gemmi code that builds the backbone of each chain (N, CA, C; Angstrom):
import gemmi

chains = {
    "A": [
        ("MET", (69.878, 126.855, 67.572), (68.722, 126.263, 66.508), (68.707, 124.428, 66.456)),
        ("ASP", (67.651, 124.329, 66.935), (67.363, 122.734, 66.477), (67.109, 122.447, 65.338)),
        ("VAL", (67.388, 120.954, 64.895), (66.755, 119.995, 63.655), (65.367, 120.053, 63.742)),
        ("TYR", (64.756, 119.858, 64.844), (63.495, 120.053, 64.884), (62.614, 121.423, 64.233)),
        ("HIS", (63.249, 122.548, 64.887), (62.630, 123.840, 64.182), (62.863, 123.979, 62.911)),
        ("ALA", (64.170, 123.494, 62.335), (64.329, 123.654, 60.965), (63.307, 122.732, 60.289)),
        ("ILE", (62.692, 122.096, 60.362), (62.381, 120.922, 59.648), (60.708, 121.214, 59.753)),
        ("ALA", (60.325, 121.918, 60.547), (59.206, 121.740, 61.473), (58.411, 122.743, 60.104)),
        ("ASP", (58.699, 123.876, 59.117), (57.952, 124.410, 58.154), (58.050, 123.493, 57.056)),
        ("PRO", (56.968, 124.253, 56.167), (56.457, 123.018, 54.989), (57.728, 123.510, 54.053)),
        ("ASN", (57.518, 125.210, 53.859), (58.740, 125.656, 53.156), (60.539, 125.252, 52.942)),
        ("ARG", (60.400, 124.991, 54.445), (62.222, 124.598, 54.369), (61.768, 123.149, 54.213)),
        ("ARG", (60.897, 122.591, 54.458), (60.997, 120.920, 53.963), (61.340, 120.571, 52.634)),
        ("ARG", (60.436, 121.752, 51.820), (60.602, 121.762, 50.112), (62.138, 122.454, 50.076)),
        ("LEU", (62.368, 123.113, 50.563), (64.101, 123.525, 50.482), (64.802, 122.440, 50.438)),
        ("LEU", (64.750, 121.521, 51.720), (65.288, 120.613, 51.752), (65.240, 119.523, 50.599)),
        ("GLU", (64.445, 118.919, 49.910), (63.833, 117.932, 49.216), (64.578, 118.618, 47.860)),
        ("LEU", (64.652, 120.183, 47.424), (65.028, 120.568, 46.090), (66.714, 120.479, 46.282)),
        ("LEU", (67.213, 120.648, 47.459), (68.431, 120.671, 47.772), (69.099, 119.437, 47.705)),
        ("SER", (68.328, 118.524, 48.124), (68.900, 117.014, 48.168), (69.137, 116.773, 47.067)),
        ("GLU", (68.170, 116.835, 45.953), (68.428, 116.775, 44.357), (69.449, 117.583, 43.815)),
        ("ASP", (69.611, 118.388, 44.194), (71.034, 119.298, 43.541), (71.199, 120.584, 44.260)),
        ("ALA", (72.541, 121.191, 43.857), (73.219, 122.046, 44.826), (72.235, 123.505, 44.116)),
        ("HIS", (71.566, 124.479, 44.552), (71.117, 125.615, 43.898), (71.502, 126.956, 44.586)),
        ("SER", (71.266, 127.782, 43.809), (71.584, 129.112, 44.390), (69.755, 130.163, 44.928)),
        ("VAL", (70.126, 130.832, 46.014), (68.856, 131.432, 46.049), (68.028, 131.549, 45.298)),
        ("GLN", (68.592, 132.153, 44.218), (67.909, 132.580, 42.843), (67.223, 131.793, 41.965)),
        ("ALA", (67.730, 130.267, 41.921), (67.113, 129.216, 41.333), (66.423, 128.520, 41.835)),
        ("LEU", (66.296, 128.818, 42.859), (65.147, 128.177, 43.881), (63.754, 129.090, 44.004)),
        ("MET", (63.961, 130.520, 43.471), (62.580, 131.336, 43.718), (61.441, 130.729, 42.906)),
        ("PRO", (61.551, 129.934, 41.840), (60.303, 130.115, 40.759), (59.519, 128.489, 41.743)),
        ("HIS", (60.256, 127.735, 42.545), (59.327, 126.876, 43.300), (58.361, 127.182, 44.303)),
        ("PHE", (58.549, 128.626, 44.679), (58.303, 129.059, 46.135), (57.415, 130.595, 45.439)),
        ("ASP", (56.287, 130.556, 46.762), (54.901, 131.589, 46.486), (55.589, 133.283, 47.156)),
        ("VAL", (57.005, 132.997, 48.271), (57.218, 133.935, 49.160), (58.433, 134.831, 48.302)),
        ("THR", (58.641, 135.847, 49.463), (59.793, 136.693, 48.947), (61.140, 136.143, 49.238)),
        ("ILE", (62.117, 136.497, 48.193), (63.540, 136.155, 48.120), (63.979, 136.321, 49.804)),
        ("GLY", (63.761, 137.355, 50.305), (64.014, 137.572, 51.700), (63.896, 136.581, 52.668)),
        ("ALA", (62.375, 135.667, 52.498), (61.646, 135.096, 53.140), (62.473, 133.674, 52.734)),
        ("VAL", (62.621, 133.099, 51.615), (63.774, 132.364, 51.259), (64.945, 132.087, 51.917)),
        ("SER", (65.420, 133.497, 51.833), (66.708, 133.359, 52.426), (66.565, 133.205, 54.174)),
        ("GLN", (65.892, 133.424, 54.653), (65.472, 133.166, 56.375), (65.711, 131.873, 56.347)),
        ("HIS", (64.599, 131.219, 55.374), (64.485, 129.825, 55.731), (65.727, 128.975, 55.354)),
        ("LEU", (66.898, 129.712, 54.662), (67.705, 128.928, 54.325), (68.924, 128.858, 55.445)),
        ("GLN", (68.682, 130.288, 55.910), (69.541, 130.361, 57.254), (69.283, 129.642, 58.112)),
        ("ILE", (68.078, 129.243, 58.173), (67.456, 128.557, 59.338), (68.454, 126.998, 59.327)),
        ("LEU", (68.111, 126.608, 58.109), (68.537, 125.286, 57.486), (70.137, 125.085, 57.874)),
        ("LEU", (70.915, 126.233, 57.418), (72.555, 126.405, 57.746), (72.314, 126.443, 59.274)),
        ("ASN", (72.112, 126.896, 59.840), (71.719, 126.948, 61.368), (71.686, 125.629, 61.994)),
        ("GLY", (70.750, 124.753, 61.452), (70.842, 123.579, 61.641), (71.439, 122.546, 61.509)),
        ("GLY", (72.608, 122.687, 60.389), (73.807, 121.904, 59.911), (72.962, 120.994, 59.045)),
        ("LEU", (71.458, 121.425, 58.679), (71.126, 120.170, 57.484), (71.291, 120.780, 55.936)),
        ("VAL", (72.151, 121.926, 55.590), (72.829, 122.408, 54.669), (73.870, 123.028, 55.072)),
        ("THR", (74.671, 122.971, 53.336), (75.822, 123.926, 53.830), (75.881, 125.132, 52.545)),
        ("ARG", (77.084, 126.101, 52.667), (76.436, 127.117, 51.439), (78.180, 127.359, 51.002)),
        ("GLU", (78.350, 127.415, 49.640), (79.695, 128.009, 49.357), (79.603, 129.075, 48.454)),
        ("LYS", (80.120, 129.603, 48.441), (80.604, 130.919, 47.047), (80.950, 130.412, 45.788)),
        ("GLN", (80.439, 130.528, 44.792), (80.593, 130.187, 43.521), (80.734, 131.778, 42.622)),
        ("GLY", (81.632, 132.340, 42.375), (81.450, 133.639, 41.546), (80.323, 134.509, 42.321)),
        ("ARG", (79.366, 135.142, 41.948), (78.573, 136.118, 42.078), (77.556, 135.291, 43.333)),
        ("PHE", (77.306, 133.966, 43.065), (76.345, 133.370, 43.654), (76.646, 132.719, 44.837)),
        ("ARG", (75.671, 132.255, 45.820), (76.308, 131.601, 47.125), (75.179, 130.330, 46.619)),
        ("ILE", (75.758, 128.978, 46.522), (75.260, 127.912, 46.761), (75.052, 126.655, 47.677)),
        ("TYR", (74.224, 126.805, 47.914), (73.342, 125.608, 49.050), (73.228, 124.258, 48.638)),
        ("LYS", (73.574, 123.223, 49.474), (73.558, 122.122, 49.332), (72.768, 121.242, 50.433)),
        ("ALA", (72.252, 120.142, 50.567), (71.835, 119.564, 51.684), (72.277, 118.635, 52.150)),
        ("GLN", (72.545, 118.446, 53.354), (73.585, 117.553, 53.987), (73.160, 116.042, 54.217)),
        ("PRO", (73.155, 115.198, 53.315), (72.137, 114.035, 53.854), (72.852, 113.290, 54.660)),
        ("GLU", (73.731, 113.194, 55.182), (74.934, 112.681, 56.160), (73.730, 113.063, 57.590)),
        ("ALA", (73.934, 114.272, 57.525), (73.408, 115.027, 58.730), (71.574, 114.662, 58.954)),
        ("LEU", (71.100, 114.288, 57.787), (69.499, 113.786, 58.070), (69.626, 112.456, 58.392)),
        ("LYS", (70.261, 111.604, 57.962), (70.649, 110.236, 58.170), (70.664, 110.198, 59.471)),
        ("GLU", (71.578, 111.086, 60.062), (72.358, 110.720, 61.530), (71.179, 111.179, 62.479)),
        ("VAL", (70.627, 112.031, 62.393), (69.070, 112.545, 63.026), (68.241, 111.582, 63.077)),
        ("HIS", (67.698, 111.268, 61.559), (66.613, 110.137, 61.407), (67.256, 108.936, 62.545)),
        ("ASP", (68.278, 108.228, 62.093), (68.611, 106.631, 62.538), (68.610, 106.769, 64.438)),
        ("TRP", (69.181, 107.862, 64.852), (69.124, 108.637, 66.309), (67.566, 108.493, 66.761)),
        ("THR", (67.165, 109.152, 66.006), (65.302, 109.379, 66.631), (64.744, 107.843, 66.295)),
        ("GLU", (64.892, 107.300, 65.469), (64.309, 105.863, 65.175), (64.610, 105.445, 66.554)),
        ("ARG", (65.854, 105.490, 66.365), (66.850, 104.014, 67.809), (66.021, 104.578, 68.770)),
        ("TYR", (66.025, 105.539, 69.301), (65.670, 105.948, 70.545), (64.180, 106.121, 71.251)),
        ("SER", (63.492, 106.314, 70.081), (61.833, 106.550, 70.099), (61.850, 104.771, 70.568)),
        ("ARG", (62.124, 104.075, 69.466), (61.821, 102.562, 69.892), (62.236, 102.299, 71.268)),
        ("PHE", (63.769, 102.646, 71.697), (63.933, 101.888, 72.818), (63.541, 102.752, 74.289)),
        ("TRP", (63.099, 104.048, 74.130), (62.452, 104.610, 75.203), (60.854, 104.020, 75.519)),
        ("THR", (60.370, 103.799, 74.348), (58.873, 103.740, 74.361), (58.654, 102.402, 74.911)),
        ("SER", (59.629, 101.272, 74.520), (59.642, 99.621, 75.183), (59.778, 99.880, 76.567)),
        ("ARG", (60.963, 100.655, 76.848), (61.174, 100.621, 78.462), (60.399, 101.448, 79.410)),
        ("LEU", (59.649, 102.371, 78.874), (58.638, 103.089, 79.503), (57.434, 102.196, 79.948)),
        ("ASP", (57.257, 101.544, 78.864), (56.283, 100.257, 78.913), (56.794, 99.091, 80.273)),
        ("ARG", (57.988, 99.042, 79.921), (58.302, 98.071, 80.575), (58.897, 98.682, 82.423)),
        ("LEU", (58.816, 99.833, 82.574), (58.756, 100.339, 83.793), (57.413, 100.599, 84.358)),
        ("GLY", (56.310, 100.629, 83.313), (54.750, 100.574, 83.887), (54.367, 99.515, 84.585)),
        ("ASP", (55.063, 98.297, 83.992), (54.635, 96.849, 84.299), (55.275, 96.762, 85.648)),
        ("TYR", (56.507, 97.448, 85.598), (57.498, 96.818, 86.922), (56.463, 97.962, 87.905)),
        ("LEU", (55.859, 98.544, 87.702), (55.572, 99.735, 89.133), (54.301, 98.807, 89.505)),
        ("ASP", (53.749, 98.007, 88.618), (52.504, 97.872, 88.787), (52.870, 96.423, 89.712)),
        ("ARG", (53.881, 95.645, 89.068), (53.787, 94.628, 90.062), (54.531, 94.703, 91.427)),
        ("ASP", (55.320, 95.574, 91.769), (56.286, 96.076, 92.478), (55.094, 96.522, 93.634)),
        ("ARG", (55.510, 95.476, 94.689), (54.394, 95.670, 95.952), (54.857, 96.456, 97.098)),
        ("THR", (56.297, 96.858, 97.087), (56.529, 98.041, 98.011), (55.758, 99.577, 97.751)),
        ("PRO", (55.413, 99.867, 98.935), (54.612, 101.252, 98.633), (55.361, 102.353, 98.111)),
    ],
    "B": [
        ("MET", (74.465, 121.236, 65.747), (72.960, 120.238, 65.415), (72.372, 119.617, 66.267)),
        ("LYS", (71.370, 120.121, 66.996), (70.933, 119.739, 68.061), (69.015, 119.298, 67.801)),
        ("PHE", (69.415, 118.071, 68.669), (68.296, 117.141, 68.298), (67.342, 116.781, 69.618)),
        ("GLU", (66.603, 116.402, 69.655), (66.132, 115.783, 71.070), (64.634, 114.931, 70.737)),
        ("ILE", (64.024, 114.364, 71.443), (63.123, 113.789, 71.318), (62.362, 113.698, 73.185)),
        ("ASN", (61.207, 113.563, 72.858), (60.397, 113.610, 74.489), (59.178, 112.265, 74.375)),
        ("PHE", (59.009, 112.221, 75.800), (58.420, 111.404, 76.042), (57.062, 111.490, 77.419)),
        ("GLU", (56.102, 110.921, 77.242), (55.196, 111.518, 78.473), (54.254, 110.595, 78.732)),
        ("ARG", (54.446, 109.918, 80.432), (53.447, 108.796, 80.721), (53.213, 109.505, 82.118)),
        ("VAL", (51.737, 109.059, 82.562), (51.368, 108.981, 83.444), (51.124, 107.392, 84.322)),
        ("TYR", (51.675, 107.144, 85.558), (51.790, 106.049, 86.037), (50.848, 106.085, 87.172)),
        ("PRO", (49.529, 105.051, 87.809), (49.141, 104.905, 88.538), (49.758, 105.051, 90.248)),
        ("HIS", (51.027, 105.629, 90.135), (51.644, 104.998, 91.675), (52.379, 106.604, 92.170)),
        ("PRO", (52.530, 106.634, 93.116), (53.011, 108.072, 93.752), (54.292, 108.313, 93.191)),
        ("PRO", (54.739, 109.769, 93.163), (56.138, 109.729, 93.173), (57.508, 109.218, 93.386)),
        ("GLU", (57.081, 108.844, 95.109), (57.991, 108.697, 95.563), (58.547, 106.995, 95.041)),
        ("LYS", (57.507, 106.303, 94.671), (57.470, 105.209, 93.958), (57.978, 104.890, 92.655)),
        ("VAL", (57.799, 106.044, 91.715), (58.290, 106.092, 90.590), (59.903, 106.396, 91.028)),
        ("TRP", (60.077, 107.521, 91.782), (61.228, 107.770, 91.445), (62.677, 106.916, 92.273)),
        ("GLN", (62.040, 105.991, 93.124), (62.771, 104.652, 93.482), (62.812, 103.814, 92.137)),
        ("ALA", (62.200, 103.568, 91.400), (62.292, 102.915, 90.046), (63.387, 103.551, 89.395)),
        ("LEU", (63.834, 104.751, 89.454), (64.449, 105.188, 88.502), (65.845, 105.606, 89.085)),
        ("THR", (65.736, 105.407, 90.059), (67.186, 105.466, 91.188), (67.565, 104.356, 92.234)),
        ("ASP", (66.986, 103.162, 91.697), (67.465, 101.699, 92.482), (68.133, 101.414, 91.215)),
        ("ARG", (69.025, 100.556, 92.030), (70.185, 99.949, 90.800), (69.314, 98.753, 90.278)),
        ("ALA", (68.834, 98.005, 91.544), (68.003, 96.453, 90.873), (66.846, 96.984, 90.577)),
        ("ALA", (66.067, 97.874, 90.878), (65.049, 98.492, 89.758), (65.439, 98.804, 88.546)),
        ("LEU", (65.963, 99.425, 88.312), (66.637, 99.922, 86.939), (67.149, 98.471, 86.264)),
        ("GLY", (67.798, 97.937, 86.573), (67.940, 96.655, 86.269), (66.901, 95.616, 85.637)),
        ("GLN", (65.886, 96.146, 86.266), (64.421, 95.132, 85.969), (63.796, 95.667, 84.489)),
        ("TRP", (63.839, 97.279, 84.710), (62.759, 98.061, 83.497), (63.742, 98.644, 82.491)),
        ("LEU", (65.224, 99.393, 82.812), (65.810, 99.870, 81.845), (66.913, 99.341, 81.274)),
        ("MET", (68.016, 98.784, 81.978), (69.203, 97.897, 81.453), (70.013, 97.784, 82.943)),
        ("GLU", (70.502, 96.568, 82.808), (71.975, 96.366, 83.758), (72.580, 97.416, 83.951)),
        ("THR", (73.070, 97.883, 85.556), (73.588, 98.885, 85.655), (74.517, 98.800, 86.911)),
        ("ASP", (75.366, 99.658, 87.110), (75.882, 99.843, 88.024), (75.760, 101.308, 89.012)),
        ("PHE", (74.313, 101.705, 88.553), (73.815, 103.548, 88.676), (74.288, 103.343, 90.473)),
        ("VAL", (75.066, 104.594, 90.736), (74.553, 105.214, 92.228), (73.604, 106.485, 92.136)),
        ("ALA", (72.963, 106.828, 92.933), (71.894, 107.955, 93.119), (72.627, 109.090, 93.775)),
        ("GLU", (73.706, 109.596, 93.174), (74.906, 110.579, 93.514), (75.245, 111.590, 92.412)),
        ("ALA", (74.898, 112.948, 92.498), (75.544, 113.950, 91.816), (76.796, 113.641, 91.217)),
        ("GLY", (77.417, 113.920, 90.393), (78.693, 113.656, 90.033), (78.934, 112.093, 89.696)),
        ("ARG", (78.159, 110.963, 89.759), (78.557, 110.110, 89.642), (79.007, 109.324, 88.225)),
        ("ALA", (79.589, 109.034, 87.985), (79.665, 108.153, 86.751), (78.923, 106.463, 87.215)),
        ("PHE", (78.469, 106.073, 85.871), (77.930, 104.640, 86.099), (77.892, 104.056, 84.682)),
        ("ARG", (77.645, 103.020, 84.679), (77.572, 102.444, 83.193), (76.582, 101.491, 83.019)),
        ("MET", (76.212, 101.562, 81.778), (74.701, 100.243, 81.699), (74.813, 99.443, 80.442)),
        ("TRP", (74.692, 98.331, 80.587), (74.919, 97.628, 79.635), (73.645, 96.852, 79.139)),
        ("CYS", (73.504, 96.546, 77.677), (72.255, 96.118, 77.034), (72.882, 95.235, 76.130)),
        ("SER", (71.789, 93.921, 75.305), (72.222, 93.168, 74.517), (72.551, 94.345, 73.299)),
        ("ASP", (73.668, 93.881, 72.265), (73.594, 94.738, 71.126), (73.202, 93.945, 69.765)),
        ("GLY", (71.815, 92.985, 70.174), (71.462, 92.314, 69.287), (71.803, 91.035, 68.268)),
        ("ALA", (73.225, 91.035, 68.570), (74.086, 90.211, 68.137), (74.923, 89.389, 68.867)),
        ("GLY", (74.499, 89.217, 69.885), (74.820, 88.311, 70.915), (76.220, 88.539, 71.608)),
        ("GLY", (76.454, 89.926, 71.614), (77.144, 90.671, 72.456), (76.644, 92.052, 72.954)),
        ("LYS", (77.030, 92.710, 73.977), (76.922, 93.600, 74.802), (77.499, 95.147, 74.833)),
        ("ASP", (76.476, 96.198, 74.681), (76.680, 97.538, 74.517), (76.930, 97.875, 75.912)),
        ("THR", (77.903, 98.797, 76.041), (78.048, 99.358, 77.317), (77.982, 100.842, 76.729)),
        ("TYR", (77.152, 101.520, 77.942), (77.027, 103.055, 77.632), (77.514, 103.575, 78.960)),
        ("LEU", (78.468, 104.269, 79.268), (78.976, 104.948, 79.791), (78.313, 106.435, 80.040)),
        ("CYS", (77.574, 106.632, 81.300), (76.530, 107.667, 81.637), (77.304, 108.418, 83.002)),
        ("ALA", (77.077, 109.454, 83.136), (76.812, 109.840, 84.633), (76.045, 110.675, 85.281)),
        ("VAL", (75.782, 110.872, 86.680), (74.397, 111.710, 87.041), (75.112, 113.234, 87.135)),
        ("ARG", (74.065, 113.794, 86.286), (74.521, 115.461, 86.474), (73.712, 116.143, 87.138)),
        ("GLU", (72.489, 115.896, 87.535), (71.984, 116.668, 88.373), (70.790, 115.571, 88.960)),
        ("ILE", (70.571, 115.721, 90.415), (69.568, 114.961, 91.032), (68.862, 115.857, 92.035)),
        ("ASP", (67.620, 115.597, 91.984), (66.805, 116.431, 92.639), (65.415, 115.749, 93.461)),
        ("PRO", (65.582, 114.844, 94.011), (64.277, 113.836, 94.392), (63.156, 114.593, 95.304)),
        ("PRO", (62.196, 114.329, 94.869), (61.629, 113.434, 94.058), (61.125, 113.562, 92.598)),
        ("THR", (62.025, 114.817, 92.123), (61.264, 115.647, 90.926), (61.795, 115.601, 89.741)),
        ("ARG", (63.475, 115.491, 89.588), (64.301, 115.562, 88.410), (65.471, 114.879, 88.758)),
        ("MET", (65.638, 114.348, 87.279), (67.404, 113.999, 87.609), (68.107, 114.078, 86.099)),
        ("VAL", (69.132, 114.542, 86.165), (69.625, 114.188, 84.582), (70.966, 113.485, 84.505)),
        ("TRP", (71.149, 112.785, 83.171), (72.343, 111.790, 82.952), (72.799, 112.239, 81.876)),
        ("SER", (74.337, 112.060, 81.888), (74.461, 112.528, 80.776), (75.002, 110.446, 80.106)),
        ("TRP", (75.179, 110.166, 78.825), (74.787, 109.338, 78.310), (75.543, 109.134, 76.999)),
        ("VAL", (76.751, 108.427, 76.735), (77.232, 107.820, 75.608), (77.557, 106.113, 75.007)),
        ("LEU", (77.224, 106.173, 74.165), (77.689, 104.610, 73.996), (79.000, 104.469, 73.876)),
        ("ASP", (79.955, 103.279, 74.347), (81.268, 103.359, 74.730), (81.479, 103.067, 72.966)),
        ("GLY", (82.861, 103.663, 72.866), (83.247, 103.644, 71.277), (82.629, 104.473, 70.273)),
        ("ARG", (81.713, 105.199, 70.606), (81.243, 106.289, 69.700), (81.451, 107.350, 70.498)),
        ("GLN", (82.232, 108.080, 71.694), (82.270, 108.894, 72.199), (82.677, 110.124, 71.512)),
        ("GLU", (83.306, 109.744, 70.474), (83.471, 111.359, 69.540), (82.505, 112.055, 68.917)),
        ("LEU", (81.468, 110.919, 68.874), (79.833, 111.924, 68.638), (79.201, 112.653, 69.744)),
        ("GLY", (79.946, 112.526, 70.687), (79.623, 113.483, 71.579), (78.590, 112.784, 72.807)),
        ("GLU", (78.384, 113.612, 73.993), (77.231, 113.099, 74.681), (75.894, 113.195, 74.323)),
        ("THR", (75.009, 112.715, 75.271), (73.687, 113.112, 74.996), (73.399, 113.226, 76.038)),
        ("LEU", (72.147, 114.058, 76.706), (71.596, 113.934, 77.941), (70.287, 113.256, 77.917)),
        ("VAL", (69.774, 112.635, 79.176), (68.484, 112.116, 79.454), (68.250, 112.587, 80.292)),
        ("GLU", (67.186, 113.567, 80.676), (66.367, 114.289, 81.743), (65.244, 113.605, 81.882)),
        ("PHE", (65.282, 113.257, 83.346), (63.886, 113.114, 83.847), (62.776, 113.869, 84.777)),
        ("ARG", (61.602, 114.055, 84.527), (60.893, 115.038, 85.399), (59.556, 114.253, 86.156)),
        ("LEU", (59.681, 114.461, 87.478), (58.159, 113.840, 87.594), (57.342, 114.882, 87.886)),
        ("GLU", (56.159, 114.668, 88.185), (55.459, 115.851, 89.096), (54.172, 114.827, 89.505)),
        ("PRO", (53.300, 114.791, 90.571), (52.341, 114.735, 90.989), (51.096, 114.753, 90.216)),
        ("VAL", (50.262, 114.006, 89.713), (48.901, 114.297, 88.984), (47.964, 113.805, 89.897)),
        ("ALA", (46.352, 113.921, 89.648), (45.752, 113.347, 89.938), (45.637, 111.811, 90.036)),
        ("GLY", (45.412, 111.087, 90.833), (45.661, 109.319, 90.498), (47.178, 109.021, 90.485)),
        ("GLY", (48.296, 109.755, 90.353), (49.446, 109.175, 89.989), (50.468, 110.026, 89.512)),
        ("THR", (51.285, 109.695, 88.920), (52.611, 110.266, 88.405), (52.597, 110.746, 87.134)),
        ("ARG", (52.843, 112.037, 86.618), (53.476, 111.948, 85.340), (54.912, 112.239, 85.300)),
        ("LEU", (55.432, 111.138, 84.354), (56.851, 111.453, 84.159), (57.533, 112.058, 82.814)),
        ("GLN", (58.057, 112.438, 82.478), (58.600, 113.048, 81.403), (59.831, 112.780, 81.215)),
        ("VAL", (60.380, 112.303, 80.110), (61.873, 112.068, 79.613), (62.336, 113.011, 78.147)),
        ("THR", (63.291, 113.349, 78.412), (63.912, 114.200, 76.912), (65.018, 113.553, 76.892)),
        ("HIS", (65.518, 112.896, 75.849), (66.281, 112.636, 75.457), (67.073, 113.390, 74.053)),
        ("SER", (68.231, 114.288, 74.357), (68.742, 115.150, 73.791), (70.095, 114.950, 73.008)),
        ("GLY", (70.725, 115.520, 72.133), (71.803, 115.664, 72.016), (72.225, 116.562, 71.187)),
        ("ASP", (73.606, 116.789, 70.745), (73.884, 118.109, 70.003), (75.509, 117.504, 69.056)),
        ("ARG", (74.719, 117.394, 67.739), (75.844, 116.907, 67.166), (77.061, 117.736, 66.112)),
        ("ASP", (77.806, 117.796, 66.249), (78.692, 118.517, 65.054), (78.777, 117.929, 63.652)),
        ("PRO", (78.345, 119.029, 63.036), (77.873, 118.504, 61.245), (79.503, 117.536, 60.761)),
        ("GLU", (80.490, 118.045, 61.121), (81.873, 117.718, 60.850), (81.868, 116.245, 61.102)),
        ("THR", (81.812, 116.446, 62.599), (81.700, 114.466, 62.789), (80.738, 113.407, 61.748)),
        ("ILE", (79.560, 114.037, 61.910), (79.054, 113.460, 61.204), (79.377, 112.961, 59.734)),
        ("GLU", (79.850, 114.015, 59.188), (80.264, 113.888, 58.006), (81.355, 112.479, 57.847)),
        ("ARG", (82.243, 112.298, 58.969), (82.992, 111.302, 59.262), (82.235, 109.833, 59.293)),
        ("PHE", (80.994, 110.027, 59.561), (80.249, 108.602, 59.483), (79.573, 108.267, 58.863)),
        ("LYS", (79.805, 108.850, 57.413), (78.771, 108.618, 56.110), (78.612, 107.275, 56.346)),
        ("GLY", (77.782, 107.093, 55.584), (77.024, 105.577, 55.507), (75.529, 105.085, 54.808)),
        ("GLY", (75.467, 104.305, 54.317), (74.078, 103.886, 54.165), (73.658, 104.967, 53.316)),
        ("TRP", (72.235, 104.970, 52.671), (71.419, 105.868, 51.850), (71.102, 106.799, 52.371)),
        ("PRO", (70.880, 108.066, 52.063), (70.497, 109.128, 52.609), (69.266, 109.092, 52.563)),
        ("VAL", (68.569, 109.629, 53.725), (67.172, 109.503, 54.203), (66.399, 110.765, 53.490)),
        ("LYS", (65.291, 110.423, 52.991), (64.484, 111.149, 52.165), (63.923, 112.167, 53.328)),
        ("VAL", (63.588, 113.349, 52.976), (63.375, 114.473, 54.171), (61.735, 114.008, 54.541)),
        ("ALA", (61.037, 113.602, 53.934), (59.370, 113.086, 54.213), (59.483, 111.903, 55.551)),
        ("GLN", (60.794, 110.944, 55.072), (60.632, 109.758, 56.141), (61.342, 110.626, 57.614)),
        ("LEU", (62.275, 111.567, 57.143), (62.748, 112.505, 58.664), (61.921, 112.630, 59.349)),
        ("ALA", (60.880, 113.607, 58.573), (59.756, 114.185, 58.978), (58.923, 113.532, 59.983)),
        ("ALA", (58.968, 112.307, 59.445), (57.868, 111.066, 59.745), (58.207, 110.823, 61.343)),
        ("VAL", (59.607, 110.707, 61.178), (60.075, 110.402, 62.442), (60.231, 111.332, 63.408)),
        ("LEU", (60.515, 112.190, 63.423), (60.699, 113.791, 63.917), (58.995, 114.177, 64.478)),
        ("ASP", (58.047, 113.704, 63.606), (56.449, 114.193, 64.165), (56.251, 113.213, 65.189)),
        ("GLY", (56.497, 111.779, 64.929), (56.261, 110.898, 65.837), (57.206, 110.604, 67.385)),
        ("GLY", (58.199, 110.989, 67.056), (59.207, 111.243, 68.096), (59.055, 112.617, 69.183)),
        ("ASP", (58.434, 113.446, 68.735), (58.797, 115.009, 68.959), (57.028, 115.254, 70.028)),
        ("ALA", (56.115, 114.556, 69.785), (54.755, 114.998, 70.215), (54.967, 114.288, 71.664)),
        ("PRO", (54.413, 115.365, 72.304), (54.449, 114.997, 73.713), (52.897, 113.742, 73.861)),
        ("GLY", (53.764, 112.679, 74.890), (52.589, 111.564, 74.954), (52.666, 110.922, 74.187)),
        ("VAL", (53.276, 110.780, 72.875), (53.637, 109.802, 71.954), (54.180, 108.593, 72.931)),
        ("ALA", (53.327, 107.791, 72.494), (53.339, 106.972, 73.724), (53.840, 105.345, 72.970)),
        ("ARG", (53.134, 105.102, 71.612), (53.616, 103.998, 71.494), (53.661, 104.477, 69.984)),
    ],
}
model = gemmi.Model(1)
for chain_id, residues in chains.items():
    chain = gemmi.Chain(chain_id)
    for i, (resn, *xyz) in enumerate(residues, 1):
        res = gemmi.Residue()
        res.name, res.seqid = resn, gemmi.SeqId(i, " ")
        for name, pos in zip(("N", "CA", "C"), xyz):
            atom = gemmi.Atom()
            atom.name, atom.element = name, gemmi.Element(name[0])
            atom.pos, atom.b_iso = gemmi.Position(*pos), 0.0
            res.add_atom(atom)
        chain.add_residue(res)
    model.add_chain(chain)
structure = gemmi.Structure()
structure.add_model(model)
structure.setup_entities()
């Protein structure tokens, strides 16, 4: 499961936003969503698999928490390499246009 | 945690010429980075580029797969950050009307526990991350 899939869905983005503010159980998250508890659990599972949230047991509840370092790592890496490849592929185009060998 | 970015360009040149630019050491030095690249499966090579502070970053790479003139895969890691794991760069070429389509995919797989050890800076907002991912992810994102 990759991070792009994890963040592609608006419900999962909303979950990440809520969990970035504070740790919550599924039950506490429910009022923010129009979907079933099963659906919210499934979205949380995808975020867990993507490494974007963690889960721990507290009494009867499982508490979910966002992993801001994971978000930051992906953000920084993606931004850095997007800039890098965009400029290098431009340069490749210039190089090919300039190069006279067939 | 897996992540990847994709790029796609069409160059008005035949695949053989684009392939040459991807596999010739001097050509790579012109558009990508200074390198000691050898176009041979399994060969390790290095690339160097300015770190933006008067020094140089070294990338430790290897040719994982090479299938002229259609596909090549490199492993790629910044020297000094090996603990974050390798990333993979894949080049795919195909002839199209009037030239060559080049697709580049750069992907990585980071262990969340490793990321935890590299904490620092302000947490990123979800919306910010989403915007960057949308930008990097779309095919043909050219600029």
